[in-house]
C-alpha positions as CSV (number, residue, x, y, z in Angstrom):
1,M,37.4,41.1,6.7
2,E,33.9,40.3,9.3
3,L,31.9,41.5,6.0
4,P,33.0,38.1,2.8
5,L,32.7,36.2,5.8
6,L,29.6,36.8,7.4
7,I,28.3,36.8,3.8
8,G,30.3,32.9,2.7
9,I,28.4,32.0,6.2
10,A,25.7,32.8,4.7
11,L,26.1,31.4,0.9
12,I,26.7,28.1,3.0
13,L,23.7,28.0,5.2
14,A,21.1,28.6,2.5
15,L,23.3,25.9,0.0
16,L,22.4,23.5,3.2
17,I,19.0,24.7,3.3
18,K,18.3,24.4,0.0
19,T,19.9,20.8,0.0
20,F,18.5,18.8,3.3
21,L,15.7,21.3,4.5
22,V,13.7,23.0,2.1
23,Q,13.4,24.2,-1.0
24,A,11.6,26.7,-3.7
25,F,9.8,25.8,-6.6
26,S,7.5,27.6,-9.1
27,I,4.4,26.4,-10.6
28,P,4.8,26.7,-14.5
29,S,1.7,25.2,-15.4
30,D,-2.6,25.2,-14.8
31,S,-2.3,22.0,-14.3
32,M,-2.8,22.0,-10.1
33,Q,-5.2,24.5,-10.4
34,N,-7.6,25.8,-8.0
35,T,-4.7,24.5,-5.3
36,L,-2.1,26.3,-6.9
37,Q,-1.6,29.1,-9.6
38,R,0.5,29.5,-12.1
39,G,3.3,31.5,-10.5
40,D,2.9,30.6,-7.0
41,R,6.2,30.0,-5.1
42,V,5.9,26.6,-2.7
43,L,8.0,25.8,-0.3
44,V,9.2,22.0,-0.6
45,D,10.0,20.4,2.4
46,K,13.4,17.8,1.5
47,L,14.0,16.9,5.2
48,T,12.1,13.9,5.5
49,P,12.5,11.7,3.2
50,W,15.8,11.9,4.4
51,F,14.8,9.9,7.3
52,G,13.3,7.3,5.6
53,S,9.6,9.2,5.3
54,E,7.6,8.2,1.6
55,P,5.7,10.0,-0.1
56,E,1.4,9.3,0.8
57,R,-1.6,9.5,-1.1
58,G,-3.6,13.0,-0.3
59,E,-0.2,15.2,-0.5
60,V,1.2,16.8,-3.1
61,V,4.9,16.1,-4.0
62,V,7.6,17.6,-6.6
63,F,9.2,15.3,-8.1
64,H,12.1,14.7,-11.3
65,D,10.3,14.0,-14.7
66,P,10.9,10.0,-14.8
67,G,11.6,10.0,-18.2
68,G,9.2,11.0,-21.4
69,W,6.5,13.3,-19.4
70,L,8.8,16.7,-20.4
71,E,10.1,15.4,-23.9
72,D,8.2,17.9,-25.5
73,T,8.6,21.2,-22.8
74,A,10.8,23.8,-23.7
75,T,13.5,24.5,-20.8
76,P,14.3,28.8,-21.0
77,E,18.2,30.1,-20.5
78,P,18.7,31.6,-17.1
79,N,21.1,34.4,-17.0
80,A,24.1,33.6,-14.7
81,V,22.1,35.6,-11.7
82,Q,19.4,33.1,-12.1
83,K,21.7,30.4,-11.9
84,F,23.9,31.8,-9.1
85,L,20.6,32.1,-7.1
86,S,18.3,29.2,-7.7
87,F,22.2,27.8,-6.7
88,I,21.4,28.4,-3.2
89,G,18.2,28.0,-3.6
90,L,16.9,31.5,-3.1
91,M,15.5,31.7,-6.6
92,P,13.3,28.1,-7.7
93,S,15.4,26.6,-11.1
94,S,14.6,27.1,-14.7
95,E,17.0,24.5,-15.7
96,E,15.5,21.3,-13.7
97,K,12.3,19.6,-15.1
98,D,10.2,18.5,-12.3
99,L,6.7,18.2,-12.0
100,I,4.1,19.5,-9.1
101,K,1.6,16.7,-8.5
102,R,-0.7,15.6,-5.5
103,V,0.2,11.8,-4.9
104,V,-3.3,9.1,-5.5
105,A,-2.5,6.1,-4.7
106,V,1.3,4.1,-3.5
107,G,2.5,1.2,-4.0
108,G,0.5,-1.8,-3.3
109,D,-2.2,0.1,-4.1
110,T,-4.7,-0.6,-6.6
111,V,-6.6,2.8,-8.3
112,E,-9.4,2.9,-10.5
113,C,-11.1,5.7,-12.6
114,K,-14.3,4.1,-15.2
115,E,-16.0,7.1,-16.8
116,N,-18.2,9.5,-14.7
117,G,-17.8,7.6,-11.6
118,P,-15.1,8.7,-9.2
119,V,-11.5,8.0,-8.1
120,T,-11.3,4.5,-6.7
121,V,-8.6,3.6,-4.4
122,N,-8.4,-0.2,-3.0
123,G,-11.9,0.2,-4.1
124,K,-12.9,3.0,-1.9
125,S,-14.6,6.7,-3.4
126,L,-12.5,9.5,-2.9
127,D,-14.5,12.4,-2.5
128,E,-12.6,15.0,-4.3
129,K,-15.1,18.6,-4.0
130,S,-12.8,20.4,-2.0
131,F,-9.7,20.5,-4.1
132,I,-10.5,19.2,-7.6
133,F,-11.0,22.3,-9.9
134,P,-14.4,23.0,-10.1
135,G,-16.3,22.3,-13.1
136,N,-13.8,18.9,-13.8
137,T,-15.2,15.4,-13.9
138,P,-12.1,13.2,-12.0
139,C,-11.6,11.1,-15.2
140,N,-13.8,11.7,-18.0
141,D,-11.1,13.2,-20.4
142,K,-9.2,10.2,-19.7
143,P,-11.0,6.8,-17.7
144,F,-8.1,4.7,-16.5
145,G,-7.5,1.6,-14.8
146,P,-7.7,-1.0,-12.4
147,I,-3.1,0.0,-12.4
148,K,-2.2,-1.7,-9.7
149,V,0.6,0.4,-8.5
150,P,4.2,-0.8,-8.1
151,E,6.4,-0.7,-4.8
152,G,7.8,2.0,-4.0
153,R,6.5,3.8,-6.3
154,I,3.1,6.8,-7.0
155,F,0.2,7.2,-9.0
156,V,-0.5,10.8,-9.5
157,M,-2.6,13.3,-11.0
158,G,-3.4,17.4,-11.4
159,D,-6.1,18.7,-9.3
160,H,-7.3,20.9,-12.5
161,R,-8.1,17.2,-14.6
162,Q,-9.0,18.8,-17.6
163,N,-5.4,20.4,-18.0
164,S,-2.7,17.9,-16.5
165,L,-0.9,15.2,-18.4
166,D,-0.5,12.9,-15.0
167,S,-0.2,9.5,-14.4
168,R,-2.9,8.7,-16.6
169,Y,-1.3,9.7,-19.6
170,H,1.9,8.3,-19.5
171,Q,1.2,4.8,-19.0
172,E,2.6,3.3,-22.0
173,L,6.0,3.9,-20.3
174,P,8.0,1.8,-17.7
175,G,5.5,1.1,-14.6
176,Q,2.7,2.3,-16.3
177,G,2.4,6.1,-16.1
178,T,3.5,5.4,-12.3
179,V,6.8,7.4,-10.7
180,S,9.6,5.8,-8.8
181,N,9.6,7.3,-4.8
182,D,13.4,7.8,-6.0
183,E,12.2,10.7,-8.6
184,V,10.7,12.6,-5.3
185,V,12.3,16.1,-4.2
186,G,9.4,16.2,-1.5
187,R,6.4,17.5,0.1
188,A,5.2,20.7,-0.8
189,V,3.8,21.9,2.8
190,V,2.8,25.9,2.5
191,V,2.3,28.5,-1.0
192,A,5.0,31.3,0.2
193,W,4.5,33.5,-2.2
194,P,3.0,35.8,-3.6
195,L,1.7,36.7,0.2
196,G,-1.6,37.0,-0.7
197,R,-1.7,33.3,-1.6
198,W,-0.1,32.4,1.9
199,A,-1.3,29.0,2.5
200,T,-0.4,25.9,3.4
201,L,-1.3,22.2,1.4
202,P,-2.8,19.9,4.1
203,V,-3.8,16.1,3.0
204,P,-7.7,16.0,2.3
205,D,-9.8,14.2,4.9
206,T,-10.8,12.1,2.1
207,F,-7.5,10.5,1.8
208,D,-7.8,9.4,5.4
209,Q,-10.9,7.0,5.5
210,P,-10.9,4.2,7.3
211,G,-10.2,0.7,4.9
212,L,-7.9,2.7,2.2
213,N,-4.7,1.1,2.7
214,A,-4.5,-1.9,1.0
215,A,-3.7,-3.5,4.1
216,A,-6.9,-3.0,5.5
217,A,-8.5,-3.6,2.9
218,M,-7.6,-6.6,3.1
219,A,-7.6,-7.5,6.6
220,P,-11.3,-8.7,7.1
221,A,-10.8,-11.9,4.3
222,A,-7.9,-12.3,5.5
223,L,-9.1,-12.3,9.1
224,G,-11.7,-14.8,7.7
225,V,-9.2,-16.6,6.0
226,A,-7.9,-17.6,10.0
227,G,-10.9,-18.0,11.8
228,A,-12.0,-20.3,9.3
229,V,-8.8,-22.9,9.2
230,P,-9.0,-23.9,12.8
231,L,-12.6,-24.5,12.1
232,V,-12.0,-26.7,9.1
233,L,-8.8,-28.4,10.9
234,W,-11.4,-29.5,13.7
235,R,-13.8,-31.5,11.6
236,R,-11.2,-32.8,9.6
237,R,-10.2,-34.5,13.1
238,R,-14.0,-35.4,13.8
239,L,-14.4,-37.1,10.7
240,T,-10.9,-39.2,10.9
241,A,-12.2,-39.9,14.5
242,R,-15.7,-41.7,13.6
243,R,-14.1,-43.0,10.8
244,T,-11.5,-44.6,12.6
245,A,-13.7,-45.5,15.7
246,G,-16.3,-47.3,12.2
């Protein structure tokens, strides 16, 4: 009688882990090469969003189809075993229409990429050589912007730029191709399978450069205004005092 009980507990734990902690996803396309290859299995952190964490620039995230991105993509029909294993999180779901891309800009950012130019976020150029697919250009296949990303949304791009139908290609949809944070399943943190490709998925250094935050980019102007206001008021008082004395 202990064996069925142990199996039941194991299944419940697996289901809880899949729902609240981590879930496996399979890479279905080449849009994230060379960072991710078709058929890779990645583990996605689903815990931190429960504590209010939001997607950040440079992260690789899995998100549900916002609507219209995968409408022409056929979904294979899984068998009963595949359905069960995906239900408890031991196998990626083949029924859900999910995508995986890199976050380039977040709510409040202004993102742009002109032909032959780099991707810029809040006026800062991104150095993408460490993760963009060799031989690709940042956006020559689809220049865009400037786009102001609405609050609570993200602008995403694939690392294989010339083989990725990402935010650039859905600008006619609500949000100009951006994705709601509510649609984000979680951040992909590690390539777990095949074992020979095991690797973590850190945020590239270019997303940590000074001044990239929209708030930080506005800070010098804000400080200038703040410093000018007392000076203007002081000059007005002097002029008023002179006129009164005259």
